[in-house]
C-alpha positions as CSV (number, residue, x, y, z in Angstrom):
1,X,0.0,0.0,0.0
2,X,1.3,3.4,-1.0
3,X,0.3,6.5,1.0
4,X,1.5,10.1,0.8
5,X,3.6,11.3,3.8
6,X,3.2,14.8,5.0
7,X,5.1,17.0,7.4
8,X,3.2,18.5,10.4
9,X,2.9,22.3,10.5
10,X,2.9,22.7,6.7
11,X,0.0,23.7,4.5
12,X,-1.0,21.3,1.7
13,X,-3.6,21.4,-1.0
14,X,-5.8,18.6,-2.2
15,X,-8.3,18.5,-5.1
16,X,-11.4,16.4,-4.3
17,X,-14.5,15.4,-6.2
18,X,-17.8,14.6,-4.4
19,X,-19.8,11.4,-4.9
20,X,-21.8,10.8,-8.0
21,X,-25.2,9.1,-7.5
22,X,-24.1,8.6,-3.9
23,X,-21.1,6.6,-5.0
24,X,-17.5,7.6,-4.6
25,X,-15.5,8.4,-7.8
26,X,-11.9,9.2,-8.5
27,X,-10.6,11.8,-5.9
28,X,-13.6,11.4,-3.6
29,X,-11.3,10.1,-0.9
30,X,-7.7,10.7,-0.1
31,X,-5.4,9.6,2.7
32,X,-2.1,10.8,4.2
33,X,0.3,9.7,6.9
34,X,2.4,11.6,9.4
35,X,4.1,11.0,12.6
36,X,4.6,13.2,15.7
37,X,5.7,13.1,19.3
38,X,3.2,15.8,20.2
39,X,0.4,14.6,22.3
40,X,-1.9,17.3,21.0
41,X,-2.8,17.3,17.3
42,X,-5.1,19.7,15.4
43,X,-6.1,19.3,11.8
44,X,-7.3,22.6,10.1
45,X,-9.1,22.3,6.8
46,X,-10.1,25.3,4.7
47,X,-13.0,24.1,2.5
48,X,-13.8,26.0,-0.7
49,X,-17.4,27.1,-1.3
50,X,-17.7,24.7,-4.2
51,X,-17.1,21.6,-2.1
52,X,-19.2,19.9,0.6
53,X,-17.0,17.6,2.7
54,X,-18.4,14.4,4.3
55,X,-15.7,13.8,7.0
56,X,-12.1,14.1,7.9
57,X,-10.7,11.3,10.2
58,X,-7.6,10.5,12.2
59,X,-6.4,6.9,12.8
60,X,-3.6,5.9,15.2
61,X,-1.7,3.4,13.1
62,X,1.5,2.8,15.0
63,X,3.3,3.3,18.3
64,X,6.4,1.1,18.4
65,X,7.2,2.0,22.0
66,X,3.9,0.3,22.9
67,X,4.5,-2.7,20.6
68,X,2.2,-1.4,17.9
69,X,4.0,-1.3,14.5
70,X,7.8,-1.3,13.8
71,X,10.5,1.2,13.3
72,X,12.4,1.6,10.0
73,X,15.3,4.2,10.0
74,X,13.7,5.7,13.2
75,X,10.4,6.1,11.4
76,X,7.3,4.1,12.6
77,X,5.6,1.7,10.2
78,X,1.9,1.1,10.4
79,X,0.6,-1.9,12.4
80,X,-0.4,-4.0,9.5
81,X,-3.7,-5.5,10.7
82,X,-4.9,-1.9,11.3
83,X,-4.4,-1.2,7.6
84,X,-7.2,-3.7,6.9
85,X,-9.6,-2.4,9.5
86,X,-8.6,-4.3,12.5
87,X,-8.8,-2.5,15.8
88,X,-6.7,-2.9,18.9
89,X,-7.6,-0.4,21.6
90,X,-6.8,3.0,20.2
91,X,-5.0,1.6,17.1
92,X,-6.1,0.6,13.7
93,X,-9.6,0.7,12.1
94,X,-8.2,2.5,9.0
95,X,-10.8,2.7,6.1
96,X,-11.9,5.0,3.3
97,X,-15.6,4.1,3.5
98,X,-18.2,6.7,4.4
99,X,-19.9,4.1,6.6
100,X,-16.6,2.7,8.0
101,X,-15.2,2.9,11.5
102,X,-14.0,6.2,12.8
103,X,-12.9,7.5,16.2
104,X,-15.6,10.0,17.3
105,X,-13.1,12.1,19.2
106,X,-10.7,12.3,16.2
107,X,-13.0,13.4,13.3
108,X,-14.8,16.3,11.9
109,X,-17.8,16.6,9.5
110,X,-19.2,19.2,7.2
111,X,-22.9,20.4,7.1
112,X,-22.8,22.7,4.1
113,X,-20.4,23.7,1.2
114,X,-17.5,25.8,2.2
115,X,-17.7,25.0,5.9
116,X,-14.2,24.8,7.4
117,X,-13.3,21.8,9.5
118,X,-11.2,21.2,12.6
119,X,-10.1,18.0,14.3
120,X,-8.9,18.7,17.8
121,X,-7.4,15.6,19.2
122,X,-5.3,14.7,22.3
123,X,-3.6,11.3,22.2
124,X,-3.4,9.2,25.3
125,X,0.4,8.8,24.8
126,X,3.3,11.0,24.3
127,X,5.5,8.9,22.1
128,X,6.3,8.8,18.4
129,X,2.9,8.0,17.0
130,X,2.1,7.3,13.3
131,X,-1.3,8.7,12.2
132,X,-3.4,8.3,9.0
133,X,-5.5,11.3,7.9
134,X,-8.5,10.5,5.7
135,X,-10.4,13.1,3.7
136,X,-13.8,12.1,2.3
137,X,-15.8,14.5,-0.1
138,X,-19.6,14.5,-0.3
139,X,-20.7,16.9,-3.1
140,X,-19.2,19.3,-5.5
141,X,-15.6,19.7,-6.5
142,X,-12.7,22.0,-5.3
143,X,-9.3,22.2,-3.8
144,X,-9.1,22.4,-0.1
145,X,-6.1,23.6,2.0
146,X,-5.1,21.8,5.2
147,X,-2.4,21.5,7.8
148,X,-1.7,19.1,10.7
149,X,-0.7,21.3,13.6
150,X,1.5,19.8,16.3
151,X,3.4,23.0,17.1
152,X,1.5,25.2,19.6
153,X,4.4,27.3,20.8
154,X,4.6,30.9,19.7
155,X,7.8,32.2,18.1
156,X,10.5,33.7,20.3
157,X,10.3,37.4,19.6
158,X,12.2,40.4,21.0
159,X,13.1,43.9,19.9
160,X,16.8,44.0,19.2
161,X,17.3,47.7,19.4
162,X,14.6,49.4,21.6
163,X,14.2,52.9,20.3
164,X,15.0,55.5,22.9
165,X,15.2,58.6,20.6
166,X,13.9,59.3,17.2
167,X,14.6,62.6,15.5
168,X,12.1,64.6,13.5
169,X,11.7,63.6,9.8
170,X,14.2,60.8,10.1
171,X,13.2,57.2,9.2
172,X,13.5,54.8,12.2
173,X,14.8,51.3,11.7
174,X,13.3,48.6,14.0
175,X,15.2,45.3,14.3
176,X,13.6,42.2,15.9
177,X,15.1,38.9,16.8
178,X,12.7,36.1,15.8
179,X,13.2,32.3,16.0
180,X,10.9,29.3,15.7
181,X,11.7,25.6,15.6
182,X,9.5,24.8,12.6
183,X,10.0,28.0,10.6
184,X,8.3,31.4,10.2
185,X,5.6,32.4,7.8
186,X,5.9,36.2,8.1
187,X,7.0,39.0,10.4
188,X,5.0,42.2,10.2
189,X,5.6,45.7,11.6
190,X,2.5,47.8,12.3
191,X,2.7,51.4,13.5
192,X,0.4,54.3,14.2
193,X,0.7,58.0,15.0
194,X,-2.9,58.4,16.2
195,X,-3.2,55.7,18.9
196,X,-4.3,53.0,16.4
197,X,-7.2,54.9,14.9
198,X,-5.3,54.2,11.7
199,X,-2.1,52.3,11.1
200,X,0.5,51.3,8.5
201,X,1.7,47.7,8.0
202,X,4.9,46.7,6.5
203,X,6.6,43.3,6.0
204,X,9.9,43.0,7.9
205,X,12.8,41.7,5.9
206,X,14.9,38.8,7.0
207,X,18.5,39.8,7.9
208,X,21.4,38.0,9.6
209,X,21.4,35.9,12.8
210,X,17.6,35.5,13.0
211,X,16.9,39.2,12.8
212,X,14.2,41.0,10.8
213,X,14.3,44.6,9.9
214,X,11.5,47.1,9.3
215,X,11.4,50.8,8.7
216,X,9.0,53.5,10.1
217,X,8.9,56.6,8.0
218,X,10.1,59.9,9.4
219,X,7.6,61.8,11.5
220,X,7.4,65.5,12.7
221,X,8.5,66.5,16.1
222,X,6.0,66.0,18.9
223,X,4.5,62.8,17.5
224,X,4.3,59.6,19.6
225,X,4.8,56.5,17.4
226,X,3.4,53.2,18.7
227,X,4.4,50.0,17.0
228,X,3.7,46.3,17.1
229,X,5.8,43.5,15.7
230,X,3.8,40.4,14.8
231,X,5.6,37.1,14.1
232,X,3.6,34.2,12.7
233,X,5.1,30.7,12.3
234,X,4.1,28.2,9.7
235,X,1.7,26.6,12.2
236,X,0.0,30.0,12.6
237,X,1.3,30.5,16.1
238,X,1.7,34.2,16.8
239,X,3.9,36.3,19.0
240,X,3.6,40.0,19.5
241,X,5.6,42.8,21.1
242,X,4.6,46.4,21.4
243,X,6.6,49.6,22.1
244,X,6.5,53.3,21.4
245,X,8.8,56.3,21.1
246,X,8.6,60.0,20.9
247,X,9.8,62.0,17.9
248,X,11.6,65.2,18.8
249,X,14.1,67.6,17.5
250,X,17.6,67.3,19.0
251,X,18.9,70.1,21.3
252,X,22.4,71.6,20.8
253,X,24.1,73.3,23.7
254,X,27.7,74.6,24.2
255,X,29.5,76.6,26.8
256,X,32.8,78.5,27.2
257,X,34.7,79.7,30.3
258,X,36.4,83.1,30.9
259,X,39.5,81.3,32.2
260,X,40.8,77.8,32.6
261,X,42.5,78.7,35.9
262,X,41.5,81.1,38.6
263,X,42.5,81.8,42.2
264,X,40.2,81.3,45.2
265,X,38.2,84.4,45.7
266,X,38.0,85.2,42.0
267,X,34.9,84.7,39.7
268,X,34.5,82.4,36.8
269,X,32.2,83.5,33.9
270,X,30.3,80.9,31.9
271,X,28.9,81.9,28.5
272,X,26.9,79.6,26.2
273,X,24.3,79.1,23.6
274,X,21.4,76.6,23.3
275,X,19.0,75.7,20.5
276,X,16.1,76.0,20.9
277,X,16.4,79.6,22.1
278,X,14.5,80.7,25.1
279,X,15.1,77.4,26.9
280,X,16.1,77.5,30.6
281,X,19.6,76.1,31.2
282,X,20.8,74.5,34.4
283,X,24.5,74.9,35.2
284,X,25.9,72.3,37.6
285,X,29.2,73.3,39.3
286,X,30.9,70.3,40.8
287,X,34.2,69.7,42.7
288,X,35.1,66.5,44.6
289,X,31.7,65.0,44.0
290,X,29.9,68.0,45.6
291,X,27.9,70.3,43.4
292,X,25.8,73.4,43.2
293,X,23.1,74.0,40.6
294,X,22.1,77.4,39.1
295,X,19.3,78.0,36.7
296,X,19.9,80.7,34.1
297,X,17.7,82.1,31.5
298,X,18.5,82.6,27.8
299,X,17.6,85.4,25.5
300,X,15.8,85.2,22.2
301,X,19.0,84.1,20.5
302,X,19.6,81.3,22.9
303,X,22.6,83.1,24.6
304,X,23.2,82.8,28.3
305,X,25.9,83.6,30.9
306,X,26.6,83.2,34.6
307,X,29.1,84.5,37.0
308,X,30.2,82.2,39.9
309,X,32.7,82.4,42.7
310,X,33.8,78.9,43.7
311,X,34.0,78.2,47.4
312,X,36.7,75.6,47.2
313,X,40.0,74.9,45.5
314,X,40.5,72.0,43.1
315,X,39.5,70.8,39.7
316,X,35.9,72.0,39.0
317,X,33.5,70.8,36.3
318,X,30.6,72.9,35.0
319,X,27.9,71.1,33.1
320,X,25.1,72.8,31.1
321,X,21.9,70.9,30.7
322,X,18.2,71.2,29.7
323,X,15.5,68.7,30.3
324,X,13.7,69.3,27.0
325,X,10.0,69.6,26.2
326,X,7.4,68.0,24.0
327,X,9.1,68.9,20.8
328,X,12.8,68.9,21.8
329,X,15.0,66.3,23.5
330,X,16.9,67.5,26.5
331,X,20.7,67.8,26.4
332,X,23.4,67.5,29.1
333,X,26.5,66.7,27.2
334,X,28.2,70.1,27.3
335,X,30.8,70.6,30.0
336,X,34.1,72.3,30.7
337,X,36.7,72.0,33.4
338,X,38.6,74.7,35.3
339,X,41.0,74.8,38.2
340,X,40.7,76.9,41.3
341,X,44.2,77.4,42.9
342,X,44.9,78.7,46.4
343,X,45.1,82.5,46.6
344,X,48.6,83.8,46.8
345,X,48.9,85.9,50.0
346,X,51.4,88.5,51.3
347,X,51.7,90.6,54.4
348,X,53.5,93.7,55.7
349,X,54.5,94.1,59.3
350,X,55.7,97.2,61.3
351,X,56.4,98.2,64.8
352,X,55.4,101.4,66.5
353,X,58.9,102.2,67.7
354,X,62.3,100.7,66.9
355,X,63.9,101.5,70.3
356,X,62.4,101.1,73.7
357,X,63.4,100.7,77.3
358,X,62.8,97.3,78.9
359,X,59.4,97.2,80.6
360,X,57.8,99.2,77.9
361,X,55.4,97.8,75.2
362,X,55.9,97.8,71.5
363,X,52.9,97.8,69.1
364,X,53.2,95.5,66.2
365,X,50.8,96.1,63.3
366,X,50.3,95.2,59.7
367,X,48.0,93.9,57.0
368,X,47.4,91.0,54.7
369,X,46.8,91.1,51.0
370,X,44.3,90.3,49.5
371,X,42.1,91.5,52.4
372,X,40.8,88.6,54.5
373,X,38.8,89.1,57.7
374,X,39.3,86.9,60.8
375,X,42.4,85.3,59.4
376,X,44.8,83.9,62.0
377,X,48.2,85.4,61.6
378,X,51.2,84.3,63.7
379,X,53.6,87.0,64.9
380,X,57.0,85.3,65.5
381,X,59.2,87.3,67.9
382,X,62.9,86.3,67.9
383,X,64.7,87.2,71.2
384,X,68.3,88.4,71.3
385,X,69.4,84.9,72.3
386,X,67.7,83.3,69.3
387,X,64.7,81.9,71.1
388,X,61.3,82.6,69.7
389,X,57.9,83.6,71.0
390,X,54.7,83.2,69.1
391,X,51.6,85.4,69.3
392,X,48.4,84.7,67.4
393,X,46.3,87.6,66.1
394,X,43.2,87.8,63.9
395,X,42.7,90.2,61.0
396,X,40.0,92.8,61.0
397,X,37.4,93.4,58.3
398,X,40.0,95.5,56.4
399,X,42.7,92.8,56.6
400,X,44.7,94.6,59.3
401,X,46.1,93.3,62.5
402,X,47.6,94.8,65.7
403,X,49.0,93.5,68.9
404,X,50.9,94.9,71.9
405,X,54.0,93.1,73.1
406,X,56.3,93.7,76.1
407,X,59.8,92.3,75.6
408,X,61.6,91.0,78.7
409,X,65.2,90.9,77.4
410,X,67.6,93.7,76.5
411,X,69.0,93.6,73.1
412,X,67.9,93.3,69.4
413,X,64.6,91.8,68.7
414,X,63.1,90.6,65.4
415,X,59.4,90.2,64.5
416,X,57.8,88.6,61.4
417,X,54.2,87.9,60.4
418,X,53.6,84.4,59.2
419,X,50.8,82.2,57.8
420,X,51.3,78.5,56.9
421,X,48.5,78.4,54.4
422,X,45.3,76.3,54.2
423,X,43.0,74.7,51.6
424,X,42.1,78.1,50.2
425,X,45.1,80.4,50.6
426,X,48.8,80.1,50.2
427,X,51.3,80.8,53.0
428,X,53.4,83.9,53.5
429,X,56.2,85.4,55.6
430,X,56.5,89.1,55.9
431,X,59.9,90.8,56.0
432,X,61.7,90.9,59.3
433,X,61.3,94.0,61.4
434,X,63.9,94.9,64.0
435,X,63.5,96.8,67.3
436,X,65.9,97.4,70.2
437,X,65.3,97.1,73.9
438,X,67.6,99.1,76.2
439,X,68.0,99.1,80.0
440,X,66.7,102.0,82.2
441,X,68.7,105.2,82.7
442,X,69.5,104.4,86.2
443,X,70.8,100.9,85.4
444,X,72.8,102.3,82.5
445,X,74.6,104.9,84.8
446,X,74.7,102.9,88.0
447,X,78.5,102.7,88.1
448,X,78.9,106.4,87.7
449,X,76.3,107.0,90.4
450,X,78.1,104.7,92.8
451,X,81.5,106.3,92.1
452,X,79.9,109.7,92.7
453,X,78.4,108.7,95.9
454,X,81.6,107.2,97.1
455,X,83.5,110.3,96.1
456,X,81.0,112.5,97.9
457,X,81.3,110.3,101.0
458,X,85.1,110.5,100.9
459,X,84.9,114.3,100.5
460,X,82.6,114.6,103.4
461,X,84.8,112.4,105.6
462,X,87.8,114.6,104.7
463,X,86.0,117.8,105.5
464,X,84.9,116.4,108.9
465,X,88.4,115.2,109.7
466,X,89.9,118.6,108.8
467,X,87.4,120.5,111.0
468,X,88.0,118.3,113.9
469,X,91.8,119.0,113.8
470,X,91.3,122.7,113.4
471,X,89.0,123.1,116.2
472,X,90.5,120.4,118.1
């Protein structure tokens, strides 16, 4: 017996002729065989309007794992008695007669011409089973289309390049990755700009590595494009993914700095331009991960500027950004770096007098430049023996400082204003200023005074001695 073998999940066509005088003629009946390991089987039959079908039947003809039929090159062969109508449980009973045996749960009939048919059958086993499919026409003639469906898994479908930005009037390419074990029938791209009130469909073209490519035409700014990708395999299983994107005009923004290096306490000026004009720009000033944001307005030409005094030394970054609107994408890719160095400092130091008597005070005064209020300055006094004394003094609002000091050693003193520097300002040392400390007048002339007193005493003693002898 010869019988045509068909592959599941493929569409086939068969020309059939109905009975004449209630008797079958050539092409009134036709049979096929197929095998599958799928437990669930559906037979879809599209019947033309010119043909009235009698029945479509499925017969289980072999299951070698259950001892029914044999294997030849891994293909099951029909259980032979079943080919002649014998029945053993679920197997056999094959026949082409209208009145012959059929499995009531594995058949479909037609009531009128053009009525499509469906056999929906679930086998009691999940092994490699051989089936026979029998088609029996009733009246009329025509070619029907049919498929045996054993694949019920939708294709694997994903968007390869999710669209994040689409620019106005530029075509957008959508790439999808699609795979299916039994093969694909088609991959469609549908898109709409009016929330599916209307839409456009296009066939996606097969590319490399299981990808399919479709194109959405350019759209004006402000439009939301929604799209669906529909993948259908040869068994008519369908997969769908949806997404959307906004179409906008790109924003351009650029900035420049007045200097690349400034000192602490100086200003940096940022100038820039943005398109579209009139947008509000945010400037982010950042150093060591800590930042400050300033919002600046632009004029009708898109120009803007900002003056900023950094509060810390180091490498700063200023970033210009705009969040965008319904027609323009935001931008935040324009930045510049600048360095803030410690401010160079200097100081002058003076004394109120350069010569004084021990026990008297000397006033030390001076100023720092640039002017800094409440700055701690060290006054280093060097004694005649080389030892030092430190005095700390704070600057006033005009950058000046003053302190009174009483030296306690006679000799040459030196004084100098010093600052070791900090994170914001550089250190300095003023020029040395000298002053002299002398002893008191009495201490300076003590020897002469003593000699004079001694001489006076001696003279007095002599006078007294002379008088005593004279007046005896």
